[in-house]
Phi, psi and omega in degrees: 000119186279151181249137176281122180268150174284123176281144182295134177285167186253134180227161176209161173248145176203182181261140175274114189279312184203154176252121181245164185237123180247158177250132181265184180300334181256013174096348175296131173272122179245126173284133173241143176266136169264122190246152163294124185310130184219148180276125175217121182063032178085003169233157172275130181244124180235354172229148174211148175287146173247012166077284184198170187289329177298316184294317184296319181285324180298315178282349182042065174262134180230153174305132182102338183291157158280129185228158176259132179247137179243136174223112179241123182050233184259013178292138178309128177309141182221152172270119188261337181194158174265165168249082186304328180298338180259004193295126177281156175294140174093001173300135197262122174284135185280152177234120178303141176298143173273346176230155181297126184297344184263324183232346181087357178288133182309124185277162177234159180232092178303143179301333189255022183229140174276009181245147161278139183239140174277121179277354181280060188304318181270356181235355175292112181295327175301313180296310176305315178292318178297329180287321181290320178298322175296315185300321184268002189286168191306313179294340187255253179280343172057050180270105179296128180101354177248068180267195190301311178307316175297313184294313173310311182299315176300327175290314180300323183276356178085006189283332180223153169224351171203184194286328185296327182303332180305322183274005169256355175303143172241148184304317181299326175300317182285323179302332187280349180278150174294138173065021174238088186277191185296321185283316181286331180292304185301326181292316185297314183292326179294319179293323175299312183300323179294331180295340182293343180269358182292130183294159177325299186306319179295323176301310183297318173298322180289344183283345174066043175292148179301129179076002188258096170271182194294322188286322174294329171300315183294319178298310182301314185299318178302312195282322182257328174090337181205161180288328181288325180289317179299317179297329184271357182273140177278169179298330177296315178301313177301320185293334178291353177288133179307131175080004182246112177271179184293327175291314173301316183296325179287321179292332172291310175308316187284330176298314181285334177287341183294131182299318181291322172297321186279334169291330172298314177302313180302316175299319177291329167306308184296335178279352171098017170286153186273120186247016179204151179296136165294155178304322180277000177265349189284147188293129180278155178270149169084012176278164182308333184251019181301134179079002180253147189245131184233137173243133180254139182210150179081182181257114177274152195289332195227008189217138167282167185291325180299312184292323179289322179288329177289329173298315178296315185288334170292337177270007177091002179277168174249133177257121182235164185266353184228155182257136178215181177292341177285346189285130178269325188212142173243124168263117193242134176252195179295144178056039167293143187242231191296333177292327178292318176293327176288323176299320182287324174296328182268350176084030178274144180295124173261131186235149168260194185306317182291325176294330174302315183296318177295323180297312182299330180281355178092010177273072187290140174289151183295142174295000000 
């Protein structure tokens, strides 16, 4: 059984010009570093994440510092440390904002969170834009032709104010806009109609619930089968899902219990989006991986993570997003990171691409 090795990450040093705060789709305020452009891993980087305010304080990163930037694989570039020995006089220590930079609402800091949060979920233009941007993105509803510029434009024109409004758009509305002719308008309406066929796990991911990435959405969809069943579950029941801890379980339950969120779900149901698994999407019984839990990490040479996950599920296995003692196998590709390290620490069997093929064929490695 071959082992997938972790490739070394790529780093570079540059000057941090300014620290800015952006609000994400879930209201979290995230610090970003504006950098002097630097080549890292074959691309030019001018922005990098600083993760959250506690991480920012722990690293003692300041505007004006020389910093180390890391870019591994397709991961968003990040500032991993400052170089205090090169710190200039006047380097400015950052202060987390007291109000949301997008809407001016006073932020809150939950005790169990490393983020300050803008509570104006339904009225913050920054959150609304980020939520729509996430919803239409390739890994979610994948509505081609509805990129950032068009989302901004439709918001400014008052054509949409949330994701459900996308499904009320009419071709004649779009044709009335500058530089939106009959062909481009028709193509976009066709893309929107096509998105009604997106399977339930991706719809669940597109909803943008706190903590629910694409893999967790797959696991939740597999566990509960429908948005209604997930909505009716209490936090304790949700927590029994592989890879979901108590904080995430509470956040999911609270999000779906929110009147505004559930109203949005109902409107999307009415628009024809798939809110439950089709019969042929349910995990089969009796496959070679029945009862086995698999984690995918890194980049495989000929498969996307979604494709590999679908293959595991067709073989009866369960795909989760985090490594634990309950994990049976980790399939690791290029630029595998902390999940590979945790698997090795816990003694979980690690496989490469060829090992995945053997696994799918029922050739399970000896314990």
